[in-house]
C-alpha positions as CSV (number, residue, x, y, z in Angstrom):
1,M,0.0,-0.1,0.0
2,A,1.3,3.3,-0.9
3,S,2.2,5.8,1.8
4,L,0.0,8.9,2.2
5,L,2.8,11.1,3.3
6,V,3.8,13.9,1.1
7,P,7.4,14.1,0.5
8,G,9.3,16.0,3.4
9,Q,6.2,15.5,5.8
10,V,7.1,13.9,9.0
11,E,4.7,10.9,10.5
12,L,4.2,11.8,14.2
13,G,3.2,8.2,15.0
14,L,0.4,9.3,17.6
15,L,-2.4,7.3,16.4
16,Y,-2.8,3.7,18.3
17,T,-1.1,5.0,21.2
18,R,-1.9,5.8,24.7
19,A,-1.2,9.5,24.3
20,A,-3.9,9.4,21.7
21,V,-6.3,7.9,23.8
22,I,-5.6,10.4,26.7
23,V,-5.7,13.3,24.2
24,G,-9.0,12.0,22.7
25,F,-10.6,11.8,26.3
26,V,-9.5,15.4,27.2
27,H,-11.0,16.5,23.8
28,V,-14.3,14.9,24.1
29,H,-14.9,15.2,27.7
30,L,-13.3,18.3,28.8
31,P,-16.6,20.4,28.4
32,L,-18.1,18.2,31.1
33,M,-15.3,19.4,33.5
34,I,-15.2,23.1,32.4
35,L,-19.2,23.9,32.7
36,P,-19.4,23.3,36.3
37,I,-16.3,25.2,37.0
38,Y,-17.6,28.0,34.8
39,A,-20.8,27.9,36.6
40,A,-19.1,28.1,40.0
41,C,-16.7,30.8,38.9
42,R,-20.0,32.9,37.5
43,S,-21.6,32.7,41.0
44,L,-18.4,33.8,42.6
45,D,-19.1,37.0,44.5
46,R,-16.6,39.5,43.1
47,R,-16.6,41.6,46.2
48,L,-14.8,39.0,48.0
49,L,-12.0,39.2,45.3
50,E,-12.1,42.9,45.8
51,A,-11.7,42.7,49.5
52,S,-9.0,40.4,49.1
53,S,-7.1,42.9,46.9
54,D,-7.9,45.8,49.5
55,L,-6.2,43.7,52.1
56,E,-3.2,43.7,49.8
57,A,-3.2,40.1,49.1
58,R,-1.3,39.1,46.0
59,P,-3.5,37.4,43.1
60,W,-1.8,34.1,43.8
61,R,-2.8,34.3,47.5
62,T,-6.3,35.5,46.6
63,F,-6.9,32.6,44.2
64,W,-5.8,30.0,46.8
65,R,-7.5,31.6,49.8
66,V,-10.7,32.9,48.2
67,T,-11.4,31.8,44.6
68,L,-10.3,28.0,45.0
69,P,-12.3,27.3,48.2
70,L,-15.5,29.0,46.9
71,T,-15.4,27.3,43.5
72,L,-14.5,24.0,45.0
73,P,-17.8,22.3,44.6
74,G,-17.8,23.1,40.8
75,L,-14.3,21.7,40.5
76,V,-15.5,18.4,42.3
77,A,-18.6,18.3,40.3
78,G,-16.7,18.8,37.1
79,A,-14.0,16.2,37.9
80,A,-16.5,13.8,39.1
81,L,-18.4,14.1,35.5
82,F,-15.2,13.8,33.7
83,F,-14.0,10.8,35.4
84,V,-17.4,9.0,35.3
85,A,-17.7,9.7,31.4
86,V,-14.1,8.4,30.9
87,F,-14.4,5.5,33.0
88,G,-17.3,4.0,30.8
89,S,-16.0,5.2,27.6
90,F,-15.3,2.6,25.0
91,V,-15.4,4.3,21.5
92,T,-12.4,6.8,21.9
93,P,-10.0,4.0,22.9
94,Q,-11.4,1.6,20.4
95,L,-10.8,4.2,17.6
96,L,-7.7,6.0,18.9
97,G,-5.9,3.2,20.8
98,G,-6.5,0.4,18.8
99,T,-6.6,-3.2,20.5
100,G,-2.9,-2.6,22.3
101,D,-4.4,-1.6,25.6
102,L,-7.8,-3.0,27.2
103,M,-9.8,-0.8,29.0
104,I,-12.9,-1.6,31.2
105,G,-15.4,0.0,28.8
106,N,-14.1,-2.2,25.7
107,L,-14.0,-5.1,27.7
108,I,-17.9,-4.9,28.5
109,A,-18.6,-3.9,24.8
110,D,-16.8,-7.0,23.8
111,Q,-18.8,-9.3,26.1
112,F,-22.0,-8.0,24.7
113,G,-21.1,-7.5,21.0
114,E,-18.3,-10.1,20.1
115,A,-18.4,-12.8,22.7
116,F,-22.1,-13.0,23.2
117,N,-21.3,-13.6,27.1
118,W,-24.1,-11.4,28.4
119,P,-23.9,-12.6,31.8
120,F,-20.3,-11.7,32.3
121,G,-20.8,-8.3,30.6
122,A,-23.8,-7.6,32.8
123,A,-21.6,-8.6,36.0
124,L,-18.9,-6.3,34.6
125,A,-21.4,-3.6,34.2
126,V,-22.6,-4.0,37.9
127,V,-19.1,-4.1,38.9
128,I,-18.1,-0.9,37.3
129,T,-21.3,0.8,38.4
130,A,-20.4,-0.1,42.1
131,V,-16.9,1.0,41.8
132,V,-18.1,4.4,40.5
133,L,-20.6,4.9,43.1
134,L,-18.2,3.9,45.9
135,A,-15.6,6.3,44.4
136,L,-18.2,9.2,44.3
137,V,-19.3,8.5,47.8
138,L,-15.5,8.4,49.0
139,L,-14.9,11.6,47.0
140,F,-17.8,13.5,48.5
141,R,-17.1,12.3,52.0
142,L,-13.5,13.2,51.7
143,V,-14.2,16.9,50.0
144,D,-17.0,17.3,52.5
145,L,-19.3,19.4,50.3
146,E,-21.8,20.1,53.1
147,R,-19.7,22.7,54.8
148,F,-19.9,24.9,51.4
149,Y,-23.6,24.3,51.1
150,G,-24.6,24.4,54.6
């Protein structure tokens, strides 16, 4: 088969690698993370930032002491949405990563589509659901969002 490269063009070799899968995940699922963070930043009271600068806090200190704690619920929600979507994704690794690496979403899809082993596929789906729910419960217990919402 003839090469599709133009003479003088360099092949990057990104396709069918782990890096391609990571770039694909970020490209596809990043809006799920950005939208809750944006909503949290929009609801941030600007008077608090102004008060911080009036008290002569540097911008970096204002970020760490005022902005980050007040937008932490949006950051946690965005991270949870991102990782839940990535954890169950099977199309992106299949298209960009090839068959070199096996991800849980691909394994479940293969059990239903190729192996016709529906009981094992269903068991894997229940296990992945339980793992995600457990991770979310631990995350929300660890972050303690109740102190932000009262």
